[in-house]
N, C-alpha and C positions, 0 to 999 in steps of 0.2 A: 559570585558568578557561577552559573550552572555549567558543568562540563557536558559534553554530548551524551556520555553514558547515563548521567544523572537525568538528563532530559528524557531519554527513552524510558527510564524506570518510572517516571512520573505520569505515564500514560493513564488517562481516565477512561479509556475505551472499554466499553462493555459489549458493543455490537458493531458488526460491519455489515452493511448492505452491499451485496455484490450483484452487478448486472453482467451476466455471462451466458452465452448460448441461447439468447432470447428469453432468459428467465431472470427474475429478480428474487434474490434470497437474502434473508437476514440470518447471519450466523454469529455465534458467540465468539468473543475474542479472549485469548489467553495472553496475559502480559508477557512481553518479550518477543512474541512472535512477529514476524513480518506479515504483511497482508497476504503475500503468497503462501506462507506457512499456514495461516489461519484458513485460507480457502481450501488448501489441501486437507487440513485436519477435518474440514466439514465434508470431505468427499468430492469436492469440485476439482476440475482439471483446467485451470487457467493456463494460458500460454507462458512458457518460460524456456530458457536455454542455458545461458552461462551462469546465472544466479550470482554474479559478481558485480552487477551494476554497469556492465560494459556494452551489452548488445541491444537493449531496449525491446527485446521480444516480449517482456512482461509489462510493457507500457499500458497504463490505464489512466483515466481521468478521475481525480479525487475531489470530493466535496467534503470539507471538514478540515481539521488541523492534523498534520502529520509531519514527520521528518525523515529524510533519507540518510542512511548510514554512509552510502557511497553513491556517487552519481558521476559516471564517466561517459554518459551518453546524451544527456539532455542539456540544452542551453538554458540560460537564466530566464529567457522569455517564455520558454515552454513550461518551466517550473512555475512561473508567475501565473500562467494560464490554468494551472491545476494538474498538469501531467506529472506522473510519478513512475518510478521503476518499482513495481510491487515486490520484487525480490529483496529490496533494500529499504522499504518504507515501513516505519513503525507509526501506527495511528496514535494520536494524542488526545483528540477530543472525545467526548462520551460516545458519540456514534459518528461513523464516517460512511460515505457512500463511494463505492469504487465501480467505475463503469469501464469494462473491457471493450465495449462495443461503440464507444463514442469516437468516431473518426470523421 
């Protein structure tokens, strides 16, 4: 059985496509980073506040496979619909698309 830390370490992600501020950008991914970390490393300024998985300021819609370390803001139905807290989300599939503008 895989523990959560092992699951995060097995990320195959190479690229993240981010929709933010009317732009779509493909950025490289560094293993271990959250989506929020990767966006910042690429010079983007996505919304964030608590960075603890509590406030949902960093909420975005995700296409692909990912896992959240902590989720104290979203219901199971929202997660099933593809919503994630980017401050806590580790992408797992080769490429994921994150949309901060889909509301």
